[in-house]
C-alpha positions as CSV (number, residue, x, y, z in Angstrom):
1,M,-63.4,-89.4,-52.8
2,R,-60.2,-88.4,-50.9
3,L,-59.5,-85.5,-53.3
4,A,-63.1,-84.2,-52.8
5,A,-62.8,-84.4,-49.0
6,L,-59.4,-82.5,-49.1
7,I,-61.0,-79.8,-51.3
8,A,-64.0,-79.5,-48.9
9,I,-61.7,-79.0,-45.9
10,V,-59.7,-76.3,-47.6
11,I,-62.9,-74.6,-48.7
12,G,-64.3,-74.8,-45.2
13,F,-61.2,-73.2,-43.6
14,T,-61.3,-70.4,-46.1
15,T,-65.0,-69.8,-45.4
16,L,-64.3,-69.4,-41.6
17,S,-61.3,-67.2,-42.0
18,A,-61.3,-63.4,-42.7
19,P,-61.8,-62.3,-46.2
20,P,-58.6,-62.7,-48.3
21,L,-56.2,-59.7,-48.1
22,S,-54.6,-58.0,-51.0
23,P,-51.0,-59.1,-51.5
24,A,-49.7,-55.7,-50.3
25,L,-51.7,-55.7,-47.1
26,A,-50.8,-59.3,-46.4
27,Q,-47.1,-58.4,-46.9
28,E,-47.3,-55.6,-44.3
29,S,-48.9,-57.8,-41.7
30,A,-46.4,-60.5,-42.1
31,E,-44.0,-61.0,-39.1
32,I,-40.4,-59.8,-39.9
33,P,-37.7,-61.9,-38.3
34,P,-35.2,-60.0,-35.9
35,L,-32.3,-58.3,-37.6
36,P,-28.7,-58.6,-36.3
37,R,-27.4,-55.5,-34.3
38,P,-24.9,-53.3,-36.1
39,R,-21.3,-53.4,-34.9
40,P,-20.1,-50.1,-33.3
41,D,-17.9,-47.8,-35.4
42,R,-14.7,-47.6,-33.2
43,S,-13.3,-44.8,-35.3
44,A,-16.3,-42.5,-34.6
45,P,-15.9,-39.8,-31.8
46,P,-17.7,-40.5,-28.5
47,P,-21.2,-39.1,-28.2
48,A,-21.5,-35.6,-26.7
49,P,-22.6,-35.6,-23.0
50,D,-26.1,-34.8,-22.3
51,A,-26.4,-31.0,-21.9
52,G,-28.4,-30.5,-18.8
53,P,-30.2,-27.4,-17.8
54,N,-27.1,-25.9,-16.2
55,A,-24.9,-26.3,-19.3
56,A,-25.4,-22.7,-20.4
57,T,-24.8,-21.3,-16.9
58,E,-21.6,-23.3,-16.6
59,A,-20.4,-22.1,-20.0
60,I,-20.9,-18.5,-19.0
61,A,-19.2,-19.0,-15.7
62,A,-16.2,-20.6,-17.4
63,L,-16.0,-17.6,-19.7
64,T,-16.1,-15.0,-16.9
65,N,-13.3,-16.7,-15.0
66,V,-10.8,-16.2,-17.9
67,P,-8.3,-13.4,-17.0
68,Q,-8.6,-10.3,-19.1
69,P,-5.8,-7.8,-19.9
70,V,-5.8,-4.8,-17.6
71,T,-3.6,-1.6,-17.8
72,L,-3.4,0.8,-14.9
73,N,-2.0,4.4,-15.3
74,A,-1.5,7.3,-12.9
75,R,-1.0,11.0,-13.3
76,I,-0.1,13.7,-10.8
77,T,-2.8,16.1,-12.2
78,Q,-5.5,15.8,-14.8
79,D,-3.4,17.4,-17.5
80,G,-0.1,15.8,-16.4
81,T,1.8,13.1,-18.1
82,T,1.7,9.5,-17.1
83,I,4.0,8.7,-14.2
84,Q,6.7,6.4,-15.5
85,E,8.2,5.0,-12.3
86,G,8.0,4.9,-8.5
87,L,4.4,3.7,-8.3
88,V,3.2,0.8,-6.1
89,W,0.0,-0.8,-7.3
90,R,-2.2,-3.1,-5.3
91,V,-5.5,-4.6,-6.5
92,F,-8.0,-6.0,-3.9
93,E,-11.3,-7.9,-4.3
94,A,-14.1,-5.4,-3.8
95,E,-16.0,-7.6,-1.3
96,P,-14.5,-8.0,2.1
97,D,-14.1,-11.5,3.7
98,A,-15.6,-12.6,7.0
99,N,-12.9,-10.6,8.8
100,G,-13.8,-7.5,7.0
101,E,-10.6,-7.5,5.0
102,M,-10.3,-7.3,1.2
103,A,-8.1,-10.0,-0.3
104,L,-5.0,-8.8,-2.3
105,V,-5.2,-10.3,-5.8
106,A,-2.4,-8.5,-7.6
107,K,0.6,-6.2,-6.9
108,A,3.0,-4.3,-9.3
109,D,5.9,-1.9,-8.8
110,A,6.0,0.0,-12.0
111,G,4.9,3.1,-13.8
112,S,2.0,1.6,-15.7
113,A,0.9,-1.7,-14.4
114,R,-0.1,-4.5,-16.9
115,L,-2.1,-7.2,-15.2
116,E,-4.5,-10.0,-16.0
117,L,-7.7,-10.2,-13.9
118,P,-10.9,-12.2,-14.2
119,P,-14.0,-10.1,-14.9
120,G,-15.4,-8.6,-11.8
121,E,-15.3,-5.8,-9.3
122,Y,-12.1,-4.7,-7.7
123,M,-10.5,-1.9,-5.5
124,V,-7.3,-0.4,-6.9
125,H,-4.8,1.3,-4.6
126,V,-1.8,3.2,-5.9
127,A,1.0,4.9,-3.8
128,Y,3.5,7.4,-5.1
129,G,5.8,8.3,-2.3
130,Q,3.5,9.4,0.6
131,A,0.7,10.2,-1.9
132,Q,-1.9,7.5,-2.3
133,I,-5.4,6.9,-3.5
134,S,-7.9,4.1,-3.8
135,E,-10.6,3.7,-6.5
136,A,-13.2,1.1,-7.5
137,F,-12.6,-0.6,-10.8
138,S,-14.7,-3.1,-13.0
139,V,-13.0,-5.6,-15.3
140,A,-15.1,-6.7,-18.3
141,P,-14.3,-9.2,-21.1
142,G,-11.8,-7.7,-23.4
143,P,-9.0,-5.1,-22.9
144,N,-9.4,-2.9,-19.8
145,E,-7.7,0.4,-18.9
146,M,-7.9,2.8,-16.0
147,D,-6.3,6.2,-15.4
148,I,-6.0,7.5,-11.8
149,I,-5.4,11.1,-10.9
150,L,-3.4,11.4,-7.7
151,G,-3.9,15.1,-7.2
152,A,-0.5,15.2,-5.5
153,G,2.2,17.7,-4.7
154,A,5.6,17.6,-3.0
155,I,7.4,19.3,-0.2
156,R,11.1,19.9,0.5
157,L,12.2,20.9,4.0
158,N,15.2,22.5,5.6
159,S,15.9,24.4,8.8
160,A,18.4,27.0,10.1
161,V,19.1,28.9,13.3
162,T,17.6,32.4,13.5
163,G,19.9,34.7,11.5
164,D,20.3,32.2,8.7
165,I,23.0,30.2,10.5
166,A,23.2,26.8,8.8
167,I,22.6,23.6,10.6
168,S,24.5,20.4,10.0
169,P,22.2,17.9,8.1
170,G,23.2,15.2,10.6
171,L,21.5,17.2,13.4
172,L,18.2,17.7,11.5
173,H,15.2,15.6,10.8
174,F,11.5,16.2,10.2
175,D,8.1,14.7,10.9
176,I,5.1,15.3,8.7
177,L,1.6,14.9,10.1
178,T,-1.9,15.5,9.0
179,A,-3.4,18.8,10.1
180,G,-5.7,19.0,13.1
181,T,-6.6,21.2,16.0
182,S,-5.3,18.7,18.6
183,A,-2.5,16.2,18.7
184,A,-5.1,13.4,19.0
185,E,-6.5,14.3,15.6
186,R,-3.2,14.3,13.8
187,V,-1.8,11.2,12.0
188,M,1.8,10.6,11.2
189,V,2.4,10.7,7.4
190,A,6.2,10.6,7.2
191,E,8.7,10.3,10.1
192,N,12.5,11.1,10.4
193,V,12.6,12.8,7.0
194,P,16.1,14.1,6.3
195,P,16.6,17.8,5.1
196,N,16.3,18.6,1.4
197,E,14.5,15.3,0.6
198,I,11.5,15.7,-1.8
199,V,8.4,14.0,-0.2
200,T,5.4,13.4,-2.4
201,L,2.1,14.0,-0.6
202,N,-1.6,14.2,-1.4
203,A,-2.6,17.9,-1.8
204,G,-3.6,19.4,1.5
205,T,-2.4,21.1,4.7
206,Y,0.1,19.3,6.9
207,Q,1.9,20.0,10.2
208,V,5.6,19.9,9.8
209,V,7.9,19.3,12.9
210,S,11.5,20.2,12.7
211,H,13.9,18.5,15.2
212,F,17.3,20.1,15.7
213,G,19.2,17.6,17.8
214,D,17.3,15.2,20.0
215,V,16.6,17.2,23.2
216,N,14.2,20.2,23.1
217,A,14.9,22.3,19.9
218,V,11.6,21.7,18.1
219,V,9.8,24.0,15.7
220,R,6.3,23.4,14.2
221,A,4.6,24.9,11.2
222,D,1.4,24.3,9.1
223,L,2.2,24.1,5.4
224,R,0.0,23.8,2.3
225,V,0.9,21.3,-0.5
226,E,-0.6,22.2,-3.9
227,P,-1.4,19.7,-6.7
228,G,1.5,19.4,-9.2
229,Q,3.7,21.9,-7.2
230,L,6.9,21.6,-5.1
231,T,6.8,23.5,-1.9
232,D,10.2,24.6,-0.4
233,A,10.1,25.5,3.2
234,T,12.8,26.5,5.8
235,L,12.0,26.5,9.5
236,Y,14.0,28.6,11.9
237,H,15.2,27.5,15.3
238,H,15.9,29.6,18.4
239,A,18.6,27.2,19.6
240,A,22.3,26.4,19.6
241,E,24.6,23.5,19.6
242,I,26.4,23.4,22.9
243,S,29.5,21.4,24.1
244,F,30.7,21.0,27.6
245,K,34.1,20.3,29.3
246,L,35.3,20.2,32.9
247,V,38.7,21.8,33.2
248,S,41.1,22.7,36.1
249,E,41.8,26.1,34.5
250,E,40.3,28.2,31.7
251,G,41.1,26.9,28.3
252,G,42.6,23.7,29.8
253,E,42.3,20.1,28.6
254,A,38.9,18.4,29.2
255,I,38.9,16.0,32.1
256,A,37.9,12.5,31.2
257,D,35.2,10.2,32.7
258,V,32.8,12.9,33.8
259,E,29.1,12.3,34.3
260,W,27.1,15.3,32.8
261,T,23.6,16.3,33.5
262,V,21.6,19.3,32.1
263,K,18.4,20.4,33.9
264,T,15.8,23.0,33.0
265,T,14.8,25.7,35.5
266,D,12.0,23.5,36.9
267,G,14.4,20.7,37.6
268,T,13.6,18.5,34.7
269,T,16.6,16.5,33.4
270,I,16.8,16.8,29.6
271,F,20.4,15.5,28.9
272,T,22.8,13.0,30.4
273,E,26.1,11.6,29.2
274,R,29.3,10.2,30.5
275,S,32.3,11.6,28.5
276,A,35.1,14.2,28.5
277,F,33.6,16.4,25.9
278,P,29.8,15.9,25.4
279,S,27.7,17.9,22.9
280,T,24.0,18.5,22.4
281,V,21.5,21.0,21.1
282,L,19.5,23.2,23.5
283,S,16.7,25.5,22.8
284,E,17.0,29.1,23.9
285,G,16.7,29.5,27.7
286,E,18.3,29.0,31.1
287,Y,19.8,25.7,32.3
288,L,21.7,24.2,35.1
289,V,24.7,22.1,34.1
290,L,26.2,19.5,36.5
291,A,29.5,17.6,36.1
292,K,30.2,14.8,38.5
293,L,33.8,13.6,38.9
294,G,34.0,10.8,41.4
295,D,32.2,12.0,44.5
296,Q,32.6,15.7,43.6
297,V,29.8,17.5,41.7
298,Y,30.4,20.8,39.9
299,N,27.6,22.9,38.5
300,R,27.0,26.1,36.6
301,E,24.0,28.0,35.5
302,V,24.1,28.9,31.8
303,Q,22.0,31.0,29.4
304,V,21.6,29.6,25.9
305,Q,21.2,32.1,23.1
306,P,20.4,31.3,19.4
307,G,23.5,31.2,17.4
308,S,26.5,29.2,16.3
309,Q,28.1,26.4,18.2
310,R,29.2,27.3,21.7
311,E,31.5,25.7,24.2
312,I,30.9,25.9,28.0
313,E,33.5,25.2,30.6
314,L,33.1,24.2,34.2
315,L,36.2,25.0,36.4
316,T,37.2,22.7,39.2
317,S,39.5,25.4,40.6
318,I,36.7,27.7,41.7
319,Y,35.1,25.2,44.0
């Protein structure tokens, strides 16, 4: 009886349950117990960081910041050879800052400049003597090279007194200015240039001023500088080097501690000195020379003619 009841209960459970499943289907629906987590492999490299949307942009930016090789060359003319020395190179950022100035990023004193610059836009300035030029330049990934044509020439200056009378180099110097119809338009290019010095300039017309001494012997001339050529020029002065002395008799010894003054005919004082034997250079013309010794003043009117050095005496005995 108990066995029959047990069998009836089992049969009744089976009847109420879902139809029996195939062994395969029953196996798939069975609950799988949780598996243990794998231990990390400490020898494996760390995982790569998540490449966000800006990863490509950052990679490109990093590449464009890498300095690239740059070679800068200069020539006097298009067909000339590369200048080997005496150049001053300056490289500036192309975009000015808030103050309107372009930042200096590189400088080199050499014939050909070899630099390293990040890709970008720049302004290159090169100076050769007084000749100079600026040009825009782009640096790209890889080797970069730039040739600049200065279009420059040179000038060598000297002066003499009319009649080809030589002037001591110590009494000569020159100023070179840009050309212009008025003084306000001219710009000083080179100042206090000694005679026979070669000055490199951009091709063009310049005003040259020759100073003989430091008073009023001045000669001006407009000169043309041609590309690739040396211009030799001699300017002629109508002046003379004059020395003074105060004596008690003609040909006598110079009296010491004399205050000297030279005036033009309109009364303008152009020279003063306290000595026994002063010397200066005066342009052609008439002058009044005064010599003060103590409370006594001696004077003489003189006529300066172009020529060699001349000595002028003032006699105390005629006063």
